[in-house]
N, C-alpha and C positions, 0 to 999 in steps of 0.2 A: 442269654447266649443263643438259644434256638432262633429267637427273633432276628438276631444279628446275622446268623447264617442264612436264614431265609431271605433277608434283605439283600445280602451280598449276592446270593444266587439270582435274585430278581434284577439287580443292577447289571450283572454280567449278561443275563438274557436280553435285557433291554438294549445293551450296546451291540450284542451279537446280531440282533435282527437288522441292524443297519450295516453290519460288516458283510454278512453272508451274500447279499446280492452281487458283491464284487468278488465272486469265487475265483475268477481267472487271475485277478491281481493278487488275491490272497495266496493262490497256489504258486504263482511266480515268486512272490516274496518268500514263501516257505521253502521253495527249492533253493533260492539264493541263500537263505538263512542256513539251510543244511550244508550247502557247499562251503560257505565261509567257516562254519563250525568245524567241518571235517578238515579243512585246510589248516585251521588254527591248531587242531589236535595233532596234525601231521608234523607241525613244527617241532614238537617234542622228539619225534623220531629223527628229524633232521639234526637236532642238537646231539642226540646219541651217536649218530653216524659221524658228525663233526668231531666229537671228542674221542670216541673209540677208534674209528678208522682213520682219523686225521691226526689229531694231536698225540693220542696215546701210542698209535702205531708208527708215528713219525713218517706218514705216507703223504707225499704231495698229491698223488692221484686221488687218494681218499679224501683229501681236503678239497680238491677241485670238485669231485663228485658231490660232496656235502653242500658246497656253496651253490652249485648249479641247482641242486634239489631245493634249497632254501629260496633261491631267486625265482624258481618256477612257482613255489608256494606264494611268494609275495605278489607275483602277477595275478594269480588266481584270486588271492585275497582282495586285491584292489578292485578287480572286475566284479567279483561277487558282492563286495561292500557297496559299490556304486549302484548295482541293480537293486539290492535289498533296501538301501537307504531311500532311493527314488520311489520305489513301489510302496514302501511302508509310509513314507511321508505323504505321498499322493493319497493313499487310503485314509490317513488321518484327516487330511483336509476335506476329502470327499464325505467321509462319515460325519464330520463336524458340520459341514454345510447341510447335509441331509437331515440331521437331528434338528438344527436350527430352523430349517424350513418346516419340518414336521410340527415342531412346537408352535411356530408362528401360525401355521394353517389351523392348528387346533385353537389357538387363542382367538382367531377370527370367528369361531363358532360359539364362543362362550357368551353367556347372557350378561347384560350390563351390570346386574347385581354382583357378579363376581368381582368386577373392577371397583365396585363401591366398597367391598369388604377387603380388598387386597391392593396394596400400593403399587402404582405403576413402576416406580423405580425398582422395587423388588422383582417384579416380573421381567423388566428389562435386564436386570442383572443375571437372571437365570437364562435368558435368551442369548446373552452375549458372553459374559464372563464364564459361566459354567460350561457352555458349549466350546469356548476357546480352550478351557482346561482339558476337556475331553479330547480335543484335537491333538494336544501335546501328548496325552496319554496314549491314544491309539497310534499316533504317528511317530512316537519315540519310545516312551517308557514301556509300552506293551511289547514292542519289538526287542528292547533290551532284556526284558524279563524272559521272553522266549529264547533268545540267544543264550542268555546266561544259564537257563535251565538245560538246554542242549549241551552246552559246554560242561556244565556240572556233571551230567550223566556220562557224557563221553570221556571226560577226564577221569572220573571214578573208575570206569571200565579199564582205561589204559593204566591207571595206577595199580589195579588188581593184577593185570597182566604182568606189569613190571615187578611189583613186590607186594604180595598179599599181606605179609606181616606188617609192613609199614602202612598199608592201606587201612588195616584194622585199627592201628594206632590212631590214625586220623579220624576214623568214623566214630570213635568213642566220644568225641566232643560234639557230634551233630545234635543229639538231644538237648545239650546245654545251649547250643546256638539257637534252637527253635523257641526256647522259653522267652527271651527278650523280643523276638520277632512277633510272637503272639500277644504278649502283654502290652508292649509299647505300640504295636500296630493298631490295636483297638482304640487306644487313647488318641492316636494320631487321627484316626477316622472321625471320632466324635468332635475333636477340636477343628478338623477341616470343615465339617459341616457348620460349626459355629463361626468359623472364619469367613466362609462364603456368605453367611447371613449378615455378618457385620460389614463386609464390603458392600453388600446390597444396601444396607442402611446409609452408608456414606454416600453412595451414588444417588439414592433417593433424596437425601437432604440437599445435596449440592444441586440436583436438578430442579427442585422446588424453588430454591433461592434464586438461581439463575433465571428461571422462568418469570419470577416476580421481582426482578432486580429494581424496577422503577419504584415499587412500593418500599422495598428495603431502603433505597437511597432517599426517597421522599421523607421517610420517618427517621433518617440518619441513624439506622440501626446496623451499620456495617460492622462496627466493633463487636456488638453483641452476637451477630451472626457468625463472625469469624471465630469467636470464642466457643460458640455452640458447635460449629463445624470441627473445631480442634478437638473437642471432647469426643465427637463421633470417630474422628481419625485415630485418636489415642486408644479408644476402646477397641477398634479393629486391630491396632498395632499390638496391644496387650494380648489379645487372643492369638495373634500370629506368633508372638514370642513364645507363648506356651506350646503352640504346635511345633515350632522349630526346635524347642528344647527337647520335646519328646522324640522327635525324629533324630536329633543329634545323639541322644542317649541310645536309641535303637542302633544306629550305625556304629557308634563307638563300641558298644558291647559286642556286636557281631565281629568287628575287626579284631578286638582284643582276644576274643576266644579263638578265632580262626588262626591268627598269626601266632598266638601262644601255642596252639597245637602244632603248627608248622615248625616252630622252634624245637619242640620235643622230637618231632619227626626227623629234623636235620641232625640232631644229636645221635639218634638211633641209626640213621642212614650212614652218617660219617663213620661210626664204629664198624658198620658192615663193610664199607669200602676198605677200611684199615685192616680188617680181618681177612679180606680177599673173597668174601661171599657175594660181593656186588661190585660191578665195575663203575668207574667214574662217569661213564656215559649214561649208564642206567640210573645212577643217582641224579644226574643232571636232568634227564628226561622226567624222572619221578618228581623232582622238585618243581620242574616246569608245570607238570600236571597238577601237583598240589597247589601251586600258585594259581592256576586256572580255577581250581575248586574254591580256593579262598576268595579270589576276586569275584567269582560268580556268586558265591554266597553273599558277599558284601554288596554287589550290585542288586541282587534279588531283594535284600533287606531294604536297600535304599528305594528301589522301585516299588517295593511293597508299601512303603509310606506314601509314594505318589499315587499308587492305585487306591489306597484308602482315601486319599484326598479326592480322587476322581469318583470314588463310590459316593462320597458326600454330595458332590456336584450332581451326579447321576440321580440320586434319590430326590434332589430338589426338582430335577427335570421330570422325573417320573410322576411326582406329585402334581406337577402342572399338566402333564399330558393325560393324567387319569381323571381330571376334573370333568364331570359329565355335564354337557350343556342342558339347561333346564328347558330351553325352547327348541323343540325338534320338529322336523318335518314328519307328518303322519306316514305310517306305513301303508303303502298302496297295495291293493290286490293285483293279481296278474292282469285282469281285464282293465283296471284303471291305469296301470302303467303302460299298457299297449294302446290306450285311447289317445285321442288328440288332446291338446292342452285345454283343460276345462275352464281355465281362467280367461280364455281369449274373448269371450262375449259377456264378461261380468258387468252387471249394472253397478255403478258406484253408489249403492244405497247402504247406509250403515244404521245399525240398531244396537244400542246398549240396553240390555234387559236385566235389570236388578243386579248390577255389577258391584261387587265389593272387592276392594284390593288394599293390601298393606305392603309397603316396600320392605324388603328383607332387612334393611338396616334400621327400620322403624316398625317393628312388628306389632306394637301396641297402639299405633296411630293410623287410623283409616285415611288413606289418600282418596279413595272413592267409597262413598257410603250409599248403598242401594240405588245406584244411578240407573235411571231409565230415560233414554233419549233416542229419538229417531231423526235421522238426517236423510231426506229423500234424495233420489238421484238428481244431480244437477243443481241442488240447492246450495246456497251459501249460508253458513251458520257461524255466528260469532260467539265465542266463549268469553264471558265477562265475570269478574269477581276479584276480590282482594287476593294478595299473595297467599299461597298455600290453599287455594280453593279447590285445586285438582285439575286446573286447565292443562298444564303441561303433562300431567299423568295421562290424560285422555290421548294425547299425541303418542305417548310411549306405548300405551295399550294398543292403539290402532296399528302400530308398526310391529307388534308382537315382540317388543323388547321384554315385555312381561305378559303373563296370562293372569286373568282374574282368579282369585281364590273361590269366589262364588259368582253365580250368574254367567251370562254368555254375551259375547259380542258377535254380531252377524254382519256379513258382507254379502249382499244379494241373497239373503236368507240362508246363508251357510255360515256355520261357526268359524271364527278366525283360526281356531285350533285345527281345523281340517285343511288349512292351507300350508304349503311349504313357506316358511318365513321369507326366503329369498324371493320367491315368485310373488308373494303378497306385497312385499316392499317395492317391487317393480311397478305396482299400480299407483304408487304414491310418490310425491315429491315434497320435501320439507324445506322451507326457508326460515331458519331460526332467527331469533332476535340478535344473537351474537354468532354470526356465521363462521363456520370452520373453513379455513383455507389451508392448502398444503404448501410445503416449502418447494415450490416449483413455479413454472411460468403460467401466464394467463391461459394459454391453450389448455394446459392440463387441468386447471381448476374449473374452467367452464365445461370442458369435455367430460369431467367426472360425472355429469348427469347422463351422458350417453357416450361411452368410450369409443364407439364405432362411428361417431358423427364426423362429417367432413369439415374442413376448414370453413367452407361457405355456411354450413349450418351453425357452426359456433359463432361466426360473425353475425349471422342473422339473429341468433338468440341474444347476443350482446346488444344489438341495436334495439331489439324489442324491450330490453331491460334498461335502455338509455345508458348503457355502459360503454358503447363503442367509442364515443367521442373522447372520454378521458383515457381509455385504453390506448388509443392512437397517439395520445400526447405523452405516454410513458416513453422512457429512453429507447426501448427496443420494441415498442408496441406490444403485440400479443406474445412476443418472445421474452418479455420482461420478467425477470425473476422477482417474485413477490416477497421473499423472505419467510422466516418461520411464522406460521399462522397469519400470513399476509400482512406482516408488520409494516411494509412499505406503502400500504394503502391507508386512506382515511376510513373511518367507520362507515360512512355512506358509500364509499367506493367498494368496500368489501361486501356490503349488503347487495349492491347491484350486481356484482359478480355472482353472488349466491342466487339471486333471482334469475340471472341468465342461465345458470346451471339447471334450475328447476324448469325453466321454459324449454331448455334443450331436451330434458327428459320426457316431456309431453305426457304427463301422467293423467290417470282418470280422477285421482283425488289429490287436491292441493291442501297442504298443511302450512299455514302462514302464522308464524309466531311474531306478531307485530313487525311485519316484514319491512315497513317503511319508517321505523322509529328513529333510525340513525341518519335520515336524509334531511337535507335542507328543504325549505318550502317549495322551491322550484323543482328540484329533483323529485320530491315526493309526488308532486302533481303528475310529472311524466310517468313515474313508476306506477302510480295508481291507475293511470290510463292503460299501461301495459298489462297490469294485473287484471284489470276489468276485461280486457280482451282475452287474456289467458283463462279466466274463470268461466268463460262461456262453455256450456255443455259439460262442465266438470263439477263434481262435488267439492266444495271448498269449505274448510274449517279454519277459522281465524281466531287466534288468541289476541284479544284486544285490551290494551291498557288505556289507549286514547280513544274515547268514544266517538270522536269526530271522524275517525277512519272507518266506522262501521254503520253509519246512519242509514245506508242504503242496502244492507244485506237483507236476505229473505227472512232470517229469523235470528234472534239473539237469545242465548241461554245464559242465565245468571246463576253462578255457582258460589257456594260458601262452605268451607270445611268439608269438601268432598261431596256435598249434596247439591242436587239441582233445586234451586229455589223457585225459578219462574222461567217461562219462555214467552216470546212475543216480539213485536217490532219495537223500535225505539219509543214511539209515541205511546204504545200500549203499556210498556213497562214503566214509563214515567208515572202512569196512573196506578198500576196494579202492584208494583214492586218497590217497597220502601228502600231496600238496599241499592237497587239500580238508581233510584231517584237521588239517593245520597251521593253516589258516585258521579252522577251527572251534575249535581249541584257544585261539586268540587271542580268540575272542568268547564262548565258552560255558565255564562251569565243568564240571569233570569229571563231577560228579554228574548235571548236566542231560544230558550226552552219553550217559551210561550208561542214563538213562531212555528 
């Protein structure tokens, strides 16, 4: 129980930090809320005047006075409700947007290993579904809870003024009402958390199947996937049913106790009117206030269930926002922060010094094993070896997606851990074997290498990557929408767009992961020429599967199982490295090797 209270306090604090910046809106909504609550309470007095001064007194003037008073209250109620609803709804939308932005900004800082260990669908559910739920809570339920609380307090005060005896009779049942609120409310909160998790599972499963729909259809597994998805949906539905059942019990018990108490109060009040100790108008106003108390309790109990559901969603968001990035920028001293950019004149010289590294998802398997390797400034180095040799890991380490557990990686004789990851990555450009394109037009995808580039610079980069010609042939040229992950382009076209992006970035260090593997022979020749020009005066590291593409690099490093086996030129390695010779035998004929 203490843990639950602490968690509830934490979730409330988390939401409040996003609400408090909008104090003026909050103040305006509060004033409107107080006014509408006061007007609603005044209706009870209007009813008393209507009955005692109008009906009971048989006075037409009294009747007119009561109707005018009630009409004024109706006008004030409408105006106050408009202002309150608009401001509170605006606040809900604004807070939801701010929370979503805060969570997304934090996600951008997290290390890749976090996404290895957590499903993207689960993260997206927290970013979208959970924040939407909070929007409805802040913009509606929270306002209803405040309004009902004010009405409850105000109506109780008016009840005491009208008849203290009847009020005491009503208050006897309050402790009984709180019991189901606390018992069922806790169950609703726990089930709400499970419900949100199950909805995330449904979204994750559906997203994965849709993303790989060609594979599903190719293996004719539509029926199997439909049944599997049905199980996920039914699991989510079963949890939702349990949550709804608990909420229904909560509301039903509160209503039963409240209106049961009101029935007893009516019996006692009716006897008071018959005995002459209470007027009909006073009883009517008391009943009205008692009804407000009952409806407010019912609303609070219903909203309490919603708030418990929101608490579950907020806990999921807090878990996400509290994940600490493992890769951080170093803390700078005051002199360092005031100095000019220390990376402006960096030499693109790289050194791996006895580096050991294990991926978090594979802690018992070394991805890099005592790796020592030097890449001098302006040199081109090719990484060769079978799958799992550690070639891609080197690229990930250079970009500080991970830091080594042992050893050090140096750039211009400075440890990579001394660099801000963002500034470090600005020195590099990656062209992966399977390039990532965004659901946008050609301009956006090439300009991703330099967001501030002009149209002329984008076109120049496309020409250098031999992409301009096919881009111009697209339906809308550079304005053509490429679809999700560039699905409207061929593999070779996507790769040339990625090369254009790297050219536009104009980096000191090039990372090429078999950058021409998806090109036809003619395009490959053109792109190789473009890359050869781009590689001048830059340090270039190439992951090579086809040895024909790296025959003229300055140095080749042969790797196997995370270890550096040998380094040298193509001809040197054919003689000195059996693994390299075996790889070459698989790709070249003997005559070509001898030449």
